[in-house]
C-alpha positions as a Markdown table, in Angstrom:
| # | Residue | x | y | z |
|---|---|---|---|---|
| 1 | Met | 123.5 | 270.0 | -80.7 |
| 2 | Leu | 122.4 | 268.1 | -77.5 |
| 3 | Ser | 121.4 | 265.2 | -79.7 |
| 4 | Leu | 125.1 | 264.3 | -80.0 |
| 5 | Phe | 125.0 | 263.4 | -76.3 |
| 6 | Ser | 121.8 | 261.4 | -76.6 |
| 7 | Gly | 122.9 | 259.0 | -79.3 |
| 8 | Ser | 121.9 | 260.7 | -82.6 |
| 9 | Thr | 123.2 | 263.3 | -85.0 |
| 10 | Lys | 120.7 | 265.6 | -86.8 |
| 11 | Leu | 121.0 | 268.0 | -89.7 |
| 12 | Thr | 118.2 | 270.5 | -90.4 |
| 13 | Tyr | 117.6 | 272.6 | -93.5 |
| 14 | Glu | 115.2 | 275.5 | -93.4 |
| 15 | Arg | 114.0 | 277.5 | -96.3 |
| 16 | Ala | 111.9 | 280.7 | -96.3 |
| 17 | Ile | 109.0 | 280.4 | -98.8 |
| 18 | Thr | 107.4 | 283.8 | -97.9 |
| 19 | Gln | 108.2 | 286.6 | -95.6 |
| 20 | Lys | 106.3 | 284.9 | -92.8 |
| 21 | Gln | 106.5 | 281.2 | -93.6 |
| 22 | Ser | 109.2 | 278.5 | -94.0 |
| 23 | Val | 109.6 | 274.8 | -94.4 |
| 24 | Glu | 112.0 | 272.7 | -92.3 |
| 25 | Ile | 113.3 | 269.2 | -92.9 |
| 26 | Thr | 115.5 | 267.2 | -90.6 |
| 27 | Gly | 117.3 | 264.0 | -91.1 |
| 28 | Gly | 119.3 | 262.1 | -88.6 |
| 29 | Val | 121.4 | 259.0 | -87.9 |
| 30 | Ile | 120.7 | 257.3 | -84.6 |
| 31 | Gly | 123.9 | 255.8 | -83.2 |
| 32 | Trp | 126.2 | 258.6 | -84.2 |
| 33 | Gly | 127.3 | 260.5 | -81.0 |
| 34 | Gly | 127.7 | 259.5 | -77.4 |
| 35 | Asp | 124.6 | 257.9 | -75.7 |
| 36 | Leu | 125.0 | 259.5 | -72.3 |
| 37 | Leu | 121.2 | 259.1 | -71.5 |
| 38 | Asn | 120.5 | 255.4 | -71.9 |
| 39 | His | 123.7 | 253.6 | -73.0 |
| 40 | Asn | 121.5 | 251.2 | -75.1 |
| 41 | His | 123.5 | 251.2 | -78.3 |
| 42 | Ser | 120.6 | 252.5 | -80.5 |
| 43 | Lys | 121.1 | 252.3 | -84.3 |
| 44 | Gly | 118.7 | 253.6 | -86.9 |
| 45 | Gly | 117.4 | 256.8 | -88.5 |
| 46 | Leu | 114.9 | 259.7 | -88.1 |
| 47 | Cys | 113.3 | 262.4 | -90.1 |
| 48 | Arg | 111.2 | 265.5 | -89.2 |
| 49 | Leu | 109.1 | 267.7 | -91.4 |
| 50 | Ala | 107.7 | 271.1 | -90.3 |
| 51 | Tyr | 105.9 | 274.1 | -91.7 |
| 52 | Lys | 106.7 | 277.3 | -89.8 |
| 53 | Phe | 104.5 | 280.4 | -89.4 |
| 54 | Ile | 106.9 | 283.1 | -88.4 |
| 55 | Phe | 105.8 | 286.2 | -86.4 |
| 56 | Asn | 108.6 | 288.6 | -87.0 |
| 57 | Tyr | 107.6 | 291.9 | -85.6 |
| 58 | Ser | 109.6 | 293.8 | -88.2 |
| 59 | Tyr | 107.0 | 293.0 | -90.8 |
| 60 | Tyr | 104.1 | 294.1 | -88.5 |
| 61 | Pro | 104.2 | 298.0 | -88.2 |
| 62 | His | 102.2 | 298.1 | -85.0 |
| 63 | Phe | 104.9 | 296.0 | -83.2 |
| 64 | His | 107.8 | 298.4 | -84.0 |
| 65 | Phe | 107.9 | 299.6 | -80.4 |
| 66 | Phe | 109.7 | 296.3 | -79.6 |
| 67 | Ser | 112.5 | 297.1 | -81.9 |
| 68 | Asn | 115.1 | 299.9 | -82.0 |
| 69 | Gln | 116.1 | 298.9 | -85.6 |
| 70 | Ser | 114.9 | 300.7 | -88.7 |
| 71 | Arg | 115.8 | 297.8 | -91.1 |
| 72 | Pro | 113.8 | 294.5 | -91.2 |
| 73 | Glu | 115.2 | 291.5 | -89.3 |
| 74 | His | 116.2 | 288.3 | -91.2 |
| 75 | Leu | 113.2 | 286.4 | -92.7 |
| 76 | Leu | 113.7 | 283.5 | -90.3 |
| 77 | His | 114.1 | 285.7 | -87.2 |
| 78 | Gly | 111.2 | 285.8 | -84.7 |
| 79 | Phe | 108.6 | 283.8 | -82.8 |
| 80 | Tyr | 107.0 | 280.9 | -84.6 |
| 81 | Leu | 104.3 | 278.2 | -84.6 |
| 82 | Lys | 104.9 | 275.0 | -86.5 |
| 83 | Pro | 103.1 | 271.8 | -87.0 |
| 84 | Glu | 105.7 | 269.0 | -87.1 |
| 85 | Leu | 105.7 | 265.4 | -88.2 |
| 86 | Ala | 108.5 | 263.3 | -86.7 |
| 87 | Phe | 109.4 | 259.6 | -87.4 |
| 88 | Ser | 112.1 | 257.5 | -85.9 |
| 89 | Ser | 113.0 | 253.9 | -86.6 |
| 90 | Phe | 115.8 | 252.2 | -84.6 |
| 91 | Ser | 117.0 | 249.1 | -82.8 |
| 92 | Tyr | 118.3 | 249.2 | -79.2 |
| 93 | Asp | 119.4 | 246.9 | -76.4 |
| 94 | Ser | 116.7 | 246.0 | -73.8 |
| 95 | Lys | 117.2 | 247.2 | -70.2 |
| 96 | Asp | 118.3 | 243.7 | -69.1 |
| 97 | Gly | 120.7 | 243.6 | -72.1 |
| 98 | Met | 119.4 | 240.1 | -73.1 |
| 99 | Glu | 117.7 | 241.1 | -76.4 |
| 100 | Arg | 117.8 | 243.6 | -79.2 |
| 101 | Leu | 114.4 | 245.4 | -79.7 |
| 102 | His | 113.2 | 247.4 | -82.7 |
| 103 | Asn | 111.1 | 250.6 | -82.5 |
| 104 | Asn | 109.1 | 252.6 | -85.1 |
| 105 | Arg | 107.3 | 255.7 | -83.8 |
| 106 | Leu | 105.5 | 258.5 | -85.6 |
| 107 | Ala | 104.4 | 261.8 | -83.9 |
| 108 | Ile | 102.5 | 264.8 | -85.0 |
| 109 | Met | 103.1 | 267.9 | -82.8 |
| 110 | Gly | 102.3 | 271.5 | -82.5 |
| 111 | Cys | 105.5 | 273.5 | -81.6 |
| 112 | Val | 106.2 | 277.0 | -80.5 |
| 113 | Gly | 109.6 | 278.6 | -80.5 |
| 114 | Tyr | 111.8 | 281.6 | -81.0 |
| 115 | Gln | 114.6 | 281.8 | -83.5 |
| 116 | Val | 117.3 | 284.5 | -83.6 |
| 117 | Val | 119.4 | 285.1 | -86.6 |
| 118 | Tyr | 122.5 | 287.2 | -85.9 |
| 119 | Lys | 124.7 | 287.9 | -88.9 |
| 120 | Arg | 125.3 | 284.3 | -90.1 |
| 121 | Phe | 124.5 | 282.4 | -86.8 |
| 122 | Val | 121.1 | 280.9 | -85.9 |
| 123 | Phe | 119.9 | 280.1 | -82.4 |
| 124 | Asp | 116.5 | 278.4 | -82.1 |
| 125 | Ile | 114.7 | 277.3 | -78.9 |
| 126 | Phe | 111.4 | 275.4 | -79.1 |
| 127 | Gly | 108.9 | 273.1 | -77.4 |
| 128 | Gly | 105.9 | 271.2 | -78.5 |
| 129 | Leu | 103.2 | 268.7 | -77.7 |
| 130 | Gly | 101.1 | 266.3 | -79.7 |
| 131 | Ala | 100.2 | 262.7 | -80.4 |
| 132 | Gly | 102.4 | 259.7 | -81.1 |
| 133 | Ile | 101.7 | 256.2 | -82.4 |
| 134 | Gly | 103.8 | 253.1 | -82.9 |
| 135 | Asp | 105.9 | 250.9 | -80.8 |
| 136 | Glu | 106.6 | 251.7 | -77.2 |
| 137 | Asn | 110.2 | 251.9 | -76.0 |
| 138 | Glu | 111.5 | 250.7 | -72.6 |
| 139 | Tyr | 113.5 | 254.0 | -72.3 |
| 140 | Asn | 110.6 | 256.2 | -73.4 |
| 141 | Tyr | 113.0 | 258.1 | -75.7 |
| 142 | Tyr | 112.4 | 258.3 | -79.5 |
| 143 | His | 115.4 | 260.4 | -80.5 |
| 144 | Gly | 113.6 | 263.7 | -80.8 |
| 145 | Phe | 110.5 | 263.3 | -78.6 |
| 146 | Ile | 109.2 | 261.3 | -75.6 |
| 147 | Ala | 105.8 | 260.1 | -74.5 |
| 148 | Leu | 104.6 | 262.2 | -71.6 |
| 149 | Pro | 103.6 | 260.4 | -69.4 |
| 150 | Lys | 105.3 | 257.1 | -70.4 |
| 151 | Gly | 103.0 | 254.6 | -72.1 |
| 152 | Thr | 100.5 | 257.1 | -73.4 |
| 153 | Pro | 99.9 | 258.3 | -77.0 |
| 154 | Thr | 101.3 | 261.7 | -76.3 |
| 155 | Ala | 104.5 | 263.2 | -77.7 |
| 156 | Phe | 106.6 | 265.9 | -76.2 |
| 157 | Thr | 109.6 | 267.7 | -77.6 |
| 158 | Ala | 111.8 | 270.5 | -76.5 |
| 159 | Gly | 115.3 | 271.7 | -77.2 |
| 160 | Phe | 117.5 | 274.2 | -79.0 |
| 161 | Lys | 119.4 | 274.3 | -82.3 |
| 162 | Leu | 122.5 | 276.1 | -83.4 |
| 163 | Gly | 123.1 | 276.8 | -87.1 |
| 164 | Val | 124.5 | 278.8 | -89.9 |
| 165 | Ala | 122.3 | 281.0 | -92.2 |
| 166 | Phe | 123.5 | 281.2 | -95.8 |
């Protein structure tokens, strides 16, 4: 949701493959939305792939003291760990506005998060750290992750997602 204010629009699809695992794919268009962060007229695309290991205590009998419910939660509800691969490719205006630069960046990150599924609504909050390779960016923003600290091969991501379960 916040990506709309940073110059990109993302759509994520998640599918449970077992009671404790799911896959997630995200595609996005860089340049759709308002660029309130950098105002550098970025244009391009991004994709993310992740495999989630979900720790939903409803499926672990020794954790039932956390829950007042007798029925299991939604399959996608709970804490999770996910390895994630993120790639972005985009052009942007340099800080001095004199040239148009292009950026390709790939990151592999380990993320942790918590996802709540209430009726048909999904709220997901997450954070992760890993390694990134590719072109450096004057703004240190790769539409989904940053280098932390700037100029290093690290990758950091954090945020939240709102969605609909169907």
